[in-house]
MARMI-221700 format. One record per residue (C-alpha): z, x, y. Coordinates in pm, 1 decimal. Example, Ala and Ser with C-alpha at 12.3 -4.5 7.8 and 13.67 -1.06 7.14 Angstrom:
<rs>
(r (780.0,1230.0,-450.0))
(r (714.0,1367.0,-106.0))
</rs>
This chain:
<rs>
(r (12544.3,8875.6,9001.2))
(r (12194.5,9011.9,9069.8))
(r (12148.6,9277.9,9341.1))
(r (12019.5,9142.9,9673.2))
(r (11650.7,9221.7,9733.7))
(r (11419.8,9198.0,10036.0))
(r (11081.5,9333.3,10155.5))
(r (11007.9,9554.0,10459.9))
(r (10653.3,9504.2,10590.5))
(r (10644.6,9625.2,10954.5))
(r (10791.0,9875.0,11202.8))
(r (11065.1,9643.1,11329.2))
(r (11197.6,9583.5,10979.0))
(r (11170.6,9958.0,10907.4))
(r (11396.2,10029.9,11206.6))
(r (11661.5,9799.9,11064.1))
(r (11626.3,9962.9,10720.8))
(r (11671.1,10311.7,10869.1))
(r (11995.1,10200.4,11033.5))
(r (12122.0,10067.4,10701.7))
(r (12035.5,10390.4,10519.8))
(r (12218.5,10605.2,10777.1))
(r (12508.9,10363.5,10829.6))
(r (12829.2,10342.0,10624.6))
(r (12778.4,10103.5,10330.7))
(r (12984.5,9989.7,10035.6))
(r (12716.3,10035.4,9769.0))
(r (12393.5,10231.5,9702.4))
(r (12063.1,10122.1,9855.9))
(r (11749.5,10148.4,9636.5))
(r (11416.4,10160.2,9825.7))
(r (11089.6,10109.5,9631.5))
(r (10751.3,10160.5,9802.8))
(r (10415.2,10008.2,9718.4))
(r (10121.7,10213.9,9602.9))
(r (9800.0,10250.7,9808.7))
(r (9675.2,9924.7,9653.9))
(r (9987.3,9730.5,9757.6))
(r (10116.7,9708.2,9399.2))
(r (10441.5,9849.9,9255.4))
(r (10466.3,10127.4,8996.6))
(r (10837.2,10046.6,8957.3))
(r (10938.7,9687.6,8878.5))
(r (11173.6,9582.3,9165.1))
(r (11294.9,9263.4,8992.8))
(r (11377.1,9446.6,8670.5))
(r (11566.1,9719.6,8857.1))
(r (11760.4,9462.6,9062.7))
(r (11850.9,9276.1,8745.0))
(r (11969.9,9593.9,8571.9))
(r (12185.8,9695.5,8868.5))
(r (12339.7,9345.9,8870.4))
(r (12498.1,9355.8,9214.3))
(r (12608.8,9719.9,9207.6))
(r (12333.0,9819.4,9453.4))
(r (12095.2,9658.5,9703.1))
(r (11719.8,9679.2,9635.7))
(r (11461.8,9692.9,9917.2))
(r (11082.5,9713.5,9880.3))
(r (10866.3,9865.5,10156.2))
(r (10492.5,9846.0,10225.9))
(r (10318.2,10184.0,10236.3))
(r (10148.3,10214.8,10575.6))
(r (10285.4,10110.8,10915.0))
(r (10633.0,10036.2,10776.7))
(r (10668.8,10357.0,10569.2))
(r (10538.1,10572.3,10858.7))
(r (10796.2,10419.7,11093.5))
(r (11073.3,10480.7,10838.8))
(r (10968.7,10844.8,10798.9))
(r (11004.3,10899.9,11174.5))
(r (11359.7,10762.3,11171.9))
(r (11501.7,10951.7,10873.4))
(r (11583.8,11321.9,10826.1))
(r (11316.7,11549.0,10676.8))
(r (11222.4,11479.3,10312.9))
(r (11437.0,11165.3,10302.4))
(r (11159.1,10905.0,10330.3))
(r (10971.2,10713.6,10058.3))
(r (10606.3,10604.5,10032.1))
(r (10296.2,10570.6,9813.0))
(r (10462.5,10412.5,9509.1))
(r (10767.3,10641.8,9493.2))
(r (11130.7,10523.2,9505.8))
(r (11478.4,10660.4,9567.5))
(r (11842.6,10548.1,9585.3))
(r (12051.9,10633.6,9893.1))
(r (12428.1,10677.4,9835.5))
(r (12668.2,10467.8,10047.5))
(r (12768.1,10767.2,10262.7))
(r (12418.5,10915.6,10299.0))
(r (12439.1,10899.7,10680.8))
(r (12739.9,11135.1,10681.2))
(r (12556.8,11397.8,10478.8))
(r (12181.8,11316.9,10503.2))
(r (12067.5,11577.7,10253.6))
(r (11755.4,11461.0,10068.3))
(r (11881.5,11629.3,9749.9))
(r (12158.2,11366.0,9735.1))
(r (11884.7,11101.1,9706.6))
(r (11624.5,11223.6,9457.1))
(r (11268.2,11099.1,9498.5))
(r (11140.7,10930.9,9182.4))
(r (10763.2,10936.8,9142.2))
(r (10533.0,10677.1,8983.4))
(r (10486.7,10724.8,8612.1))
(r (10852.1,10816.4,8543.4))
(r (11082.1,10580.2,8358.3))
(r (11267.4,10326.6,8570.6))
(r (11595.8,10418.5,8402.7))
(r (11608.6,10740.3,8610.0))
(r (11616.7,10537.0,8929.7))
(r (11876.7,10296.3,8789.2))
(r (12095.7,10587.9,8673.1))
(r (12072.6,10742.8,9021.3))
(r (12211.4,10425.7,9181.4))
(r (12488.5,10384.4,8924.5))
(r (12592.3,10749.8,8959.2))
(r (12627.5,10704.7,9334.5))
(r (12900.3,10445.4,9278.4))
(r (13135.0,10738.1,9211.0))
(r (13105.4,10864.5,9569.5))
(r (13434.3,10909.6,9754.8))
(r (13577.8,10581.8,9889.2))
(r (13397.5,10459.0,10197.2))
(r (13612.8,10466.2,10509.4))
(r (13592.8,10143.7,10704.2))
(r (13426.0,10191.8,11044.8))
(r (13636.8,10159.6,11358.5))
(r (13680.2,9810.8,11496.0))
(r (13404.5,9716.8,11734.6))
(r (13309.3,9413.3,11945.1))
(r (12981.8,9285.0,12089.9))
(r (12988.1,9298.1,12471.6))
(r (12752.2,9267.0,12767.7))
(r (12751.2,9504.6,13064.1))
(r (12553.7,9608.5,13371.9))
(r (12384.9,9951.0,13384.9))
(r (12515.0,10171.0,13667.2))
(r (12372.8,10513.9,13584.9))
(r (12078.3,10637.1,13376.5))
(r (12084.2,11013.9,13325.3))
(r (11980.8,11259.4,13057.3))
(r (12237.3,11510.9,13187.5))
(r (12568.9,11335.5,13247.3))
(r (12502.4,11034.1,13023.4))
(r (12432.9,10663.5,13077.4))
(r (12708.9,10453.0,13233.0))
(r (12757.4,10075.1,13240.4))
(r (13030.2,9846.9,13377.9))
(r (13187.7,9565.3,13176.8))
(r (13271.8,9225.4,13323.6))
(r (13635.1,9334.9,13364.6))
(r (13526.8,9632.7,13576.1))
(r (13581.9,9896.7,13308.7))
(r (13317.7,10169.4,13282.0))
(r (13177.2,10267.7,12941.8))
(r (12923.6,10519.4,12811.7))
(r (12596.4,10377.2,12677.8))
(r (12518.5,10577.8,12362.9))
(r (12225.6,10589.3,12119.7))
(r (12427.9,10557.3,11797.6))
(r (12229.2,10248.3,11691.1))
(r (11902.8,10361.7,11852.8))
(r (11618.2,10532.0,11658.6))
(r (11565.0,10900.4,11749.6))
(r (11191.3,10842.2,11803.3))
(r (11268.9,10640.4,12118.3))
(r (11439.4,10746.4,12441.5))
(r (11743.3,10539.1,12534.9))
(r (11675.6,10609.0,12903.4))
(r (11341.4,10424.9,12873.8))
(r (11528.9,10111.2,12767.5))
(r (11775.0,10106.0,13057.0))
(r (11732.3,10009.0,13422.4))
(r (11997.2,10048.4,13691.3))
(r (12137.3,9704.7,13770.4))
(r (11988.4,9559.9,13454.4))
(r (12177.7,9412.9,13159.7))
(r (12270.1,9595.5,12841.0))
(r (12459.3,9459.2,12544.0))
(r (12577.6,9610.8,12219.9))
(r (12870.5,9717.6,12002.8))
(r (13171.1,9854.1,12193.0))
(r (13383.3,10110.7,12005.7))
(r (13658.5,10262.1,12220.1))
(r (13464.9,10361.7,12536.0))
(r (13118.8,10384.7,12374.6))
(r (12868.9,10097.1,12404.9))
(r (12596.1,10120.1,12137.5))
(r (12303.6,9878.2,12197.6))
(r (12079.9,9772.8,11908.7))
(r (11698.5,9795.1,11905.3))
(r (11507.6,9473.5,11953.6))
(r (11313.6,9294.3,11681.3))
(r (10943.4,9329.5,11760.8))
(r (10780.3,8985.9,11792.2))
(r (10406.2,9009.6,11860.6))
(r (10359.1,8635.5,11803.1))
(r (10481.7,8570.8,12157.1))
(r (10159.8,8722.1,12297.2))
(r (9915.2,8429.7,12312.8))
(r (9537.6,8453.7,12344.4))
(r (9415.1,8491.8,12703.1))
(r (9755.7,8578.7,12849.7))
(r (9825.4,8904.7,13034.4))
(r (10104.2,9155.2,12970.6))
(r (10176.5,9523.9,13032.9))
(r (10072.2,9803.3,12794.9))
(r (10109.2,10180.6,12787.7))
(r (9802.6,10409.7,12760.7))
(r (9875.9,10659.3,12480.2))
(r (9534.8,10821.0,12427.9))
(r (9207.8,10856.3,12620.9))
(r (8873.5,10988.3,12491.4))
(r (8525.3,10984.5,12636.7))
(r (8438.7,10648.5,12479.3))
(r (8770.6,10473.0,12421.3))
(r (9138.2,10441.7,12504.7))
(r (9438.2,10356.5,12286.3))
(r (9713.0,10126.6,12415.3))
(r (10057.2,10031.3,12284.0))
(r (10268.3,9719.5,12340.4))
(r (10571.8,9890.3,12183.7))
(r (10638.2,10262.9,12130.4))
(r (10649.2,10267.0,11747.9))
(r (10454.5,9950.6,11663.4))
(r (10079.3,9915.8,11607.7))
(r (9842.1,10073.0,11861.8))
(r (9519.2,9914.4,11984.4))
(r (9193.1,10103.0,12037.5))
(r (8974.6,9973.9,12320.9))
(r (8609.2,10066.7,12356.7))
(r (8440.9,10131.2,12688.2))
(r (8318.4,9770.1,12721.5))
(r (8682.1,9652.8,12701.3))
(r (8783.4,9893.7,12978.2))
(r (8495.5,9918.5,13228.0))
(r (8388.5,9581.5,13379.3))
(r (8022.4,9503.1,13311.3))
(r (7980.8,9784.0,13056.9))
(r (7872.9,9537.6,12786.8))
(r (7585.8,9427.8,13013.6))
(r (7469.2,9781.5,13087.1))
(r (7638.0,9801.6,13428.9))
(r (7855.4,10081.9,13571.9))
(r (7704.3,10335.9,13333.6))
(r (7829.7,10620.3,13550.3))
(r (8194.0,10510.2,13511.8))
(r (8379.7,10694.0,13236.0))
(r (8685.3,10570.9,13050.4))
(r (8888.1,10856.2,13198.5))
(r (8794.7,10734.3,13548.1))
(r (8971.2,10403.5,13480.7))
(r (9282.1,10493.4,13277.4))
(r (9493.7,10798.9,13200.5))
(r (9752.1,10882.9,12936.0))
(r (10099.5,10756.4,13026.0))
(r (9973.2,10490.2,13265.6))
(r (10118.9,10137.2,13259.6))
(r (9835.0,9884.1,13288.6))
(r (9780.0,9510.2,13279.4))
(r (9608.3,9407.1,12954.4))
(r (9463.1,9075.9,12839.4))
(r (9553.7,8949.2,12492.4))
(r (9253.2,8885.9,12266.1))
(r (9335.5,8708.1,11940.6))
(r (9088.8,8653.2,11656.6))
(r (9272.0,8457.5,11392.9))
(r (9580.2,8658.2,11304.3))
(r (9436.0,8978.1,11456.1))
(r (9563.8,9085.1,11797.4))
(r (9354.5,9295.2,12034.6))
(r (9363.4,9401.1,12400.9))
(r (9118.4,9420.2,12690.5))
(r (9148.8,9561.3,13042.9))
(r (8861.8,9345.8,13169.9))
(r (8930.1,9016.2,13347.5))
(r (9307.5,9055.1,13380.0))
(r (9342.2,8895.1,13723.0))
(r (9337.4,8534.2,13836.3))
(r (9563.9,8254.2,13718.0))
(r (9627.5,8392.1,13371.3))
(r (9973.2,8348.5,13218.7))
(r (10183.8,8664.7,13241.4))
(r (10409.6,8744.8,12943.6))
(r (10692.7,8992.9,12995.1))
(r (10660.7,9316.2,12792.6))
(r (10881.5,9371.5,12490.6))
(r (11229.0,9509.8,12534.5))
(r (11351.5,9815.3,12347.5))
(r (11704.7,9675.1,12325.6))
(r (11847.3,9337.8,12232.9))
(r (11930.2,9161.4,12558.9))
(r (11784.1,9448.9,12764.0))
(r (11509.9,9482.1,13023.7))
(r (11137.8,9520.8,12936.9))
(r (11047.3,9877.9,12844.2))
(r (10739.8,9865.6,13070.6))
(r (10753.0,9793.0,13442.2))
(r (10447.6,9749.8,13664.2))
(r (10376.8,10060.0,13869.8))
(r (10609.0,10279.3,13660.9))
(r (10415.4,10526.4,13446.5))
(r (10540.2,10766.7,13178.9))
(r (10608.3,11126.5,13270.0))
(r (10314.4,11358.9,13193.0))
(r (10320.0,11550.7,12866.8))
(r (10399.6,11920.3,12859.5))
(r (10116.3,12136.5,12998.9))
(r (9865.1,12300.4,12764.1))
(r (9986.4,12649.9,12661.0))
(r (9823.2,12934.4,12849.1))
(r (9636.3,13060.8,12543.0))
(r (9475.6,12716.8,12501.6))
(r (9406.2,12652.1,12868.6))
(r (9040.0,12750.9,12837.6))
(r (8982.6,12587.6,12500.5))
(r (8761.8,12277.5,12560.9))
(r (8903.0,12118.5,12244.6))
(r (9245.2,12100.1,12413.5))
(r (9116.8,11873.2,12691.7))
(r (9085.2,11501.0,12619.4))
(r (8735.4,11368.6,12660.2))
(r (8567.8,11714.4,12665.4))
(r (8526.3,11785.5,12294.9))
(r (8200.1,11962.9,12219.2))
(r (8051.9,12089.5,11894.8))
(r (8206.6,12411.7,11769.1))
(r (8016.2,12705.5,11632.1))
(r (8064.2,12793.4,11265.4))
(r (8290.4,13077.8,11375.0))
(r (8518.6,12829.5,11553.9))
(r (8593.9,12617.7,11250.3))
(r (8824.0,12855.4,11057.4))
(r (9010.8,12925.1,11383.4))
(r (9033.1,12549.2,11445.8))
(r (9194.4,12498.6,11103.4))
(r (9546.4,12359.5,11091.1))
(r (9681.8,12490.4,11423.1))
(r (9963.2,12238.3,11400.4))
(r (10300.8,12389.7,11492.0))
(r (10445.3,12325.8,11144.6))
(r (10714.6,12592.0,11171.0))
(r (10829.0,12458.5,11507.9))
(r (10844.8,12105.5,11366.4))
(r (11054.8,12221.9,11072.6))
(r (11291.6,12405.7,11306.5))
(r (11325.7,12098.2,11527.9))
(r (11397.6,11879.0,11228.4))
(r (11665.4,12119.8,11107.5))
(r (11826.9,12123.7,11451.9))
(r (11822.6,11744.2,11475.4))
(r (11975.0,11713.5,11127.7))
(r (12240.3,11965.5,11222.7))
(r (12323.3,11781.4,11542.1))
(r (12352.8,11454.0,11352.1))
(r (12609.9,11616.3,11124.2))
(r (12790.1,11749.0,11430.3))
(r (12799.8,11398.7,11581.7))
(r (12972.0,11256.6,11277.8))
(r (13225.0,11540.2,11280.7))
(r (13285.2,11525.4,11654.4))
(r (13308.5,11148.4,11642.1))
(r (13608.4,11179.7,11413.6))
(r (13756.7,11452.6,11629.5))
(r (13693.7,11248.8,11944.0))
(r (13920.6,10975.8,11819.7))
(r (14181.1,11250.2,11782.1))
(r (14126.2,11375.5,12137.9))
(r (13804.2,11586.1,12140.6))
(r (13640.3,11644.5,12479.3))
(r (13405.9,11352.9,12563.9))
(r (13188.7,11574.0,12784.8))
(r (13110.4,11808.2,12492.3))
(r (12998.2,11514.8,12279.5))
(r (12777.0,11383.4,12560.0))
(r (12609.5,11721.8,12597.2))
(r (12531.6,11732.7,12226.4))
(r (12390.0,11380.9,12242.3))
(r (12162.8,11482.0,12529.8))
(r (12045.9,11790.8,12336.0))
(r (11964.7,11574.1,12034.8))
(r (11775.0,11323.2,12248.8))
(r (11569.1,11608.0,12396.5))
(r (11489.9,11753.2,12055.2))
(r (11391.4,11410.9,11920.6))
(r (11157.0,11358.2,12216.1))
(r (11001.0,11701.2,12162.3))
(r (10954.3,11627.6,11792.4))
(r (10782.9,11296.3,11873.6))
(r (10555.2,11477.1,12120.5))
(r (10463.4,11744.4,11864.7))
(r (10374.8,11475.9,11609.5))
(r (10141.2,11311.7,11859.5))
(r (9982.1,11647.9,11936.7))
(r (9934.7,11712.4,11565.7))
(r (9758.6,11378.2,11514.8))
(r (9526.9,11440.5,11810.4))
(r (9439.8,11791.5,11693.9))
(r (9373.7,11666.8,11342.0))
(r (9128.7,11409.9,11480.2))
(r (8951.2,11672.9,11689.3))
(r (8926.8,11912.8,11395.0))
(r (8794.3,11635.8,11168.6))
(r (8522.8,11554.5,11422.5))
(r (8423.4,11919.7,11461.4))
(r (8404.3,11970.3,11086.8))
(r (8192.1,11659.5,11047.3))
(r (7948.3,11781.5,11313.1))
(r (7932.4,12123.5,11145.8))
(r (7864.6,11962.9,10806.3))
(r (7580.8,11763.4,10958.1))
(r (7439.4,12073.0,11128.1))
(r (7453.3,12280.6,10808.9))
(r (7331.7,12005.0,10580.9))
(r (7056.5,11867.1,10806.9))
(r (6720.1,11836.1,10639.3))
(r (6379.8,11753.9,10791.2))
(r (6309.7,11384.2,10816.1))
(r (6049.8,11268.8,10559.8))
(r (5705.9,11219.1,10700.4))
(r (5579.1,10865.8,10749.9))
(r (5456.9,10730.4,10419.1))
(r (5674.0,10967.0,10212.5))
(r (6008.2,10904.2,10042.2))
(r (6303.2,11095.8,9898.1))
(r (6220.6,10968.7,9548.1))
(r (5945.0,10745.4,9423.8))
(r (6069.7,10387.7,9449.4))
(r (5813.8,10283.0,9190.6))
(r (6008.5,10483.8,8931.7))
(r (6297.4,10236.7,8958.5))
(r (6309.6,9883.7,8811.5))
(r (6401.6,9733.2,9150.7))
(r (6476.1,9827.8,9509.1))
(r (6853.6,9797.2,9476.3))
(r (6864.6,10045.7,9185.8))
(r (6666.0,10292.0,9395.5))
(r (6895.4,10239.8,9697.1))
(r (7215.8,10291.5,9498.8))
(r (7077.0,10613.2,9350.5))
(r (6983.1,10743.7,9696.8))
(r (7322.0,10649.3,9843.3))
(r (7502.4,10838.7,9566.0))
(r (7272.3,11141.8,9608.2))
(r (7324.8,11145.0,9985.5))
(r (7701.2,11124.1,9939.9))
(r (7695.4,11409.4,9686.5))
(r (7494.3,11636.7,9917.7))
(r (7686.8,11556.7,10239.7))
(r (8039.2,11567.7,10095.2))
(r (8188.6,11897.5,9989.5))
(r (8344.2,11935.1,9644.7))
(r (8693.6,11961.3,9795.2))
(r (8638.8,11640.6,9996.7))
(r (8507.6,11407.6,9728.8))
(r (8854.9,11287.9,9637.4))
(r (8940.3,11230.0,10002.8))
(r (8614.4,11049.4,10085.2))
(r (8504.2,10848.9,9778.8))
(r (8229.6,10587.1,9797.2))
(r (8371.4,10239.3,9849.7))
(r (8246.4,9942.3,9646.4))
(r (7957.5,9768.2,9823.2))
(r (7706.5,9483.4,9800.7))
(r (7339.5,9495.0,9900.4))
(r (7272.0,9184.2,10110.1))
(r (6967.7,8962.3,10036.9))
(r (6780.9,9077.0,10351.2))
(r (6884.0,9442.0,10359.7))
(r (6605.8,9604.9,10154.7))
(r (6344.8,9402.3,10340.2))
(r (6480.9,9525.8,10674.5))
(r (6476.1,9886.5,10547.9))
(r (6109.7,9850.0,10451.2))
(r (6027.0,9701.2,10792.4))
(r (6166.4,10006.0,10974.3))
(r (5957.6,10236.8,10756.5))
(r (6016.2,10553.0,10556.5))
(r (6073.0,10759.2,10872.0))
(r (6416.9,10599.7,10904.7))
(r (6523.9,10608.6,10539.1))
(r (6723.2,10931.9,10574.4))
(r (6907.1,10804.0,10882.4))
(r (6988.5,10476.6,10710.8))
(r (7124.3,10651.5,10401.8))
(r (7345.9,10879.2,10611.4))
(r (7482.6,10579.8,10799.3))
(r (7553.0,10396.6,10473.5))
(r (7750.7,10692.5,10342.8))
(r (7949.3,10721.7,10669.6))
(r (8044.9,10354.0,10638.5))
(r (8131.4,10368.2,10267.7))
(r (8349.1,10679.8,10301.9))
(r (8530.6,10549.3,10609.5))
(r (8403.6,10830.1,10832.3))
(r (8207.3,10610.6,11074.4))
(r (8505.4,10547.3,11309.1))
(r (8559.0,10926.1,11339.5))
(r (8202.8,10994.7,11462.4))
(r (8154.1,10894.4,11829.9))
(r (7773.0,10888.5,11798.7))
(r (7801.2,10605.2,11543.4))
(r (7938.6,10377.0,11820.5))
(r (8105.7,10155.7,11558.0))
(r (8205.3,9813.0,11689.8))
(r (8228.1,9450.6,11583.0))
(r (7928.6,9224.6,11655.3))
(r (7987.4,8938.2,11900.3))
(r (7811.0,8602.5,11912.4))
(r (7687.0,8673.7,12266.0))
(r (7649.6,8954.5,12521.0))
(r (7977.3,8886.0,12702.0))
(r (8291.9,9087.5,12641.8))
(r (8486.9,8767.5,12583.2))
(r (8241.3,8614.3,12336.7))
(r (8391.7,8555.4,11989.8))
(r (8324.1,8798.1,11708.3))
(r (8072.8,8707.5,11438.0))
(r (8247.8,8593.1,11117.9))
(r (8156.9,8409.1,10795.0))
(r (8326.3,8130.9,10605.4))
(r (8435.9,8374.4,10334.4))
(r (8636.0,8572.0,10592.5))
(r (8378.2,8849.2,10635.7))
(r (8346.6,9017.2,10978.0))
(r (8019.1,9165.9,11102.9))
(r (8008.5,9528.3,11226.9))
(r (7732.4,9730.3,11397.7))
(r (7679.5,10108.0,11403.2))
(r (7412.9,10331.0,11553.5))
(r (7147.4,10507.3,11344.9))
(r (7026.6,10699.7,11650.0))
(r (7107.5,10740.3,12020.2))
(r (6917.9,10775.0,12348.1))
(r (6578.1,10671.5,12212.5))
(r (6360.2,10371.0,12280.8))
(r (6461.9,10071.3,12065.5))
(r (6733.3,10282.6,11904.9))
(r (6795.3,10156.2,11550.3))
(r (7122.0,9998.6,11441.0))
(r (7282.9,9896.2,11110.9))
(r (7465.9,9565.5,11055.4))
(r (7715.2,9516.6,10772.4))
(r (7990.1,9275.9,10667.1))
(r (8349.4,9381.5,10605.6))
(r (8463.3,9148.9,10324.0))
(r (8817.7,9044.1,10232.0))
(r (8958.8,9292.9,9984.9))
(r (8780.1,9592.4,10142.0))
(r (8426.0,9559.7,10001.9))
(r (8121.5,9623.5,10222.5))
(r (7803.3,9411.7,10227.0))
(r (7503.7,9572.8,10399.0))
(r (7318.9,9307.5,10597.5))
(r (7021.9,9445.2,10797.6))
(r (6875.9,9757.4,10960.3))
(r (6748.5,9652.4,11304.7))
(r (6624.4,9768.7,11643.1))
(r (6868.4,9783.8,11933.0))
(r (6790.0,9442.9,12085.5))
(r (6817.5,9257.1,11754.3))
(r (7174.0,9121.3,11747.8))
(r (7130.8,8878.1,11458.7))
(r (7385.1,8954.1,11183.4))
</rs>
């Protein structure tokens, strides 16, 4: 009998996998991740065949799914980037990563198979207590005394987060008077997380979204706390911005972090996007997603999230700590702005959460023998608070990393800036090259080498690209005065840095001037993008390029601002 095998490709499936890893099972669970290219360094089918029913085999896509899994498991217990590991049947009772060794790409597969087979000798698995699926009505939502619901027979039960991921708050999923359903064990009702279904959001319909980030030029929204997030540019937030209207209105004047807003669904093929423009009228309204199976929507109109913790006093006067007010740092600032992430605090929080999880398992057994229910509830509340704080610190770390990356990029440009060539000159003599494309590729490589530090060349390699049939002609039409700017823009696109630089104003090209006009695409699946070569000048120059299936870039044309032809 061959081991069962399935694939985990998104956050919802990762949530289910995390529950399986931490739940009581009757056999080992082998998890194999894809590499950065989506391929496997371990052969899942061969491993499943060798285990022959003695263990389950699951594959997981590195990216959204592996990040979600990492947030749900104890420290050092996750798997990503081509690595694999086998979790013993009782891993949830003692979630020590050393009981589930991480096997790296390049090692023999037999090590992973031996790990799974060795875990079959674990002490006999104790069958979980009998439980039944019930439906109840929420009576009390509290982070202090616990959440209470009433069954149909009038009996009160405690709503607990035993089946709920620690990255989410159970209180956010409950509403007084609303329904809740889940597994009832003794007096504890454990609801299950919902399966995220984004297909229900149809093009043109309106739903609710949560604002999770705001900058000077954009805002990021979420339809579900740990699913994909959607970045909206100013034209998708401020009405008339795409036509040059309301220039004085800033993104921060319209939305704020934690706000619940109405958003319009914008679908382009299989891609889902959001817009805050044109959300009124007779549009179909689709209820937000629920956090729990059979529960109420996690977002309610007019109900915003609580504000984040205030900025520490020592950072109160640091402009980099205020969203939307980032300004270039001096060279002296950069070392100080290095990794200021509270790594030690995160490690301490993780250790406390892991310790509390162990305590829950121990107290759960004692509870059935008569342990004080109030003590267990207090520990659950402490764990929920620590998990929330950990989630908040992770968000802060990501935001600081983005700010630091932007500051370092601006410093690199300031240090490495060179005078623009005079009209009629060039960086190298084009006549020395057999053709224009050879010259261009040489200049692109030289620009990349000079603008990318030695320690960053691995992190920011040049992506494969194609020179479009009209590109060199458009470069010649703009003249030698713009060659340096064009080359810098090409390198920013090829290294993936363009989205990190606000002055590049990277966005997809539309077929018209309206915010609802369709995006420009080609029959081969390519999508057209537009970035700025310069800002705040007459006829400011722009660069058009195609994003091709498979990740390649095709440079199309260098144009003036009003030229919107691909």
